[in-house]
C-alpha angles and dihedrals in degrees: 000000000000107000100180141011092213118106138161091224134068102206121195091222101043113147093191103053097084090057091066099056094099095053096227123175113274121228111264121238090255091052090050091050088052091052090048087056092049090050090050091054088052089055104266113155101168125063123185117187120204140152151140081309110330096200092067091058113110107239095021092139090055089050091052090049091053092051093043091054089061104034147305120350133202133177124206108206144162086231098234094122098025100098092053093046102037097101094047091047091052091049089050088058102257111168103188141014125199115197120198115235115172101186140358089246112092092203094050093045092051091047093051090051096038091227119113113224094018093123095052092048091048091054092045091049093051092051093047093048090050090052088054091055097254116142104249131204139168115234110207141156134223128222127187089250092053090048094051096043095049093242090121091059091047090054089055090051090049089060090054091048093051091046101236121165096232145001118219117202128204129184117238100268121209094236138110111359089359097053091122095040108138104187096084122157121268125219087256090053090052091051089052091050091050090053092049091051092048091052094044092050092058085083098037140181109112098054110216114205142158123244093245099284095113088065112082119209129038119038127206094230112123093358109067102357146030137174127238115197124211092262093058100259115144112218134178089240136348089252095052106077097208123114122210093188144317125260090218088067106028139026115267090238092061092048092047090053090053092048094045092052092059098091092176089081095062107075135052130168090204129070092256123023090225087067093055117098095211092049091050091046088057104038109018113027097052092061110122112242093240095045120121121249116273091038116223106248092233090064093060110104103221134161 
């Protein structure tokens, strides 16, 4: 759940930035709390809050409390404000925090995010959150270049050095600012990553794991999960820029039924559906050039 578009960083790889071009009104904290309640009544037991940067959202602690009253809560953050807010987040019931670290190089990380000092604050935030008893993890991505240069392995070792509980790995997904990114992982790359993770985990903790994309076959989109952006659009995933409805206009239950009924979302022969040509031909390529992002599903011209 994206709770704000605002962020202190301006990352080269941000998937969310294009969704803010039209300057729509964000959901208020009270509206988000209401949607959390609706999701709970539909059976949701896990709530992940992202952004933008969720910790800049006014009322974020109230949002975490609402989610924690119904189930498990996670925050995805750049870590800049985490050290200062860790105790209050723990008191609000936060279970996990995932801090984005792009590279083991502080200078490169700060340059990618265009925010000096971001790396140091991310590391400080992870350590402070751990001291407060929050489950901590690094959220990172892997490119073919990072795999070949060894930087991916160094990022794993950084997690061990910091003392985090886990390291969650994503592939670079051709979405958002990276929609035309060409250096996507091959099946052979994924097999190499799986071998690296297996070897690294012999000495866990931390546990290094992928977010499900190394498993080919059934996806969780529209079956066990969905993504709500800060403007109220309900999407299959934050990386899939297709809207099945907006909670400002319709009840969440009605939108979820529409999303759940789209069985085309559920299978992919590639590690991530956004890599798959047939998936993109159905959900990405038919988007009209002047369509908003995310594109309403009814605007997609599909056979």
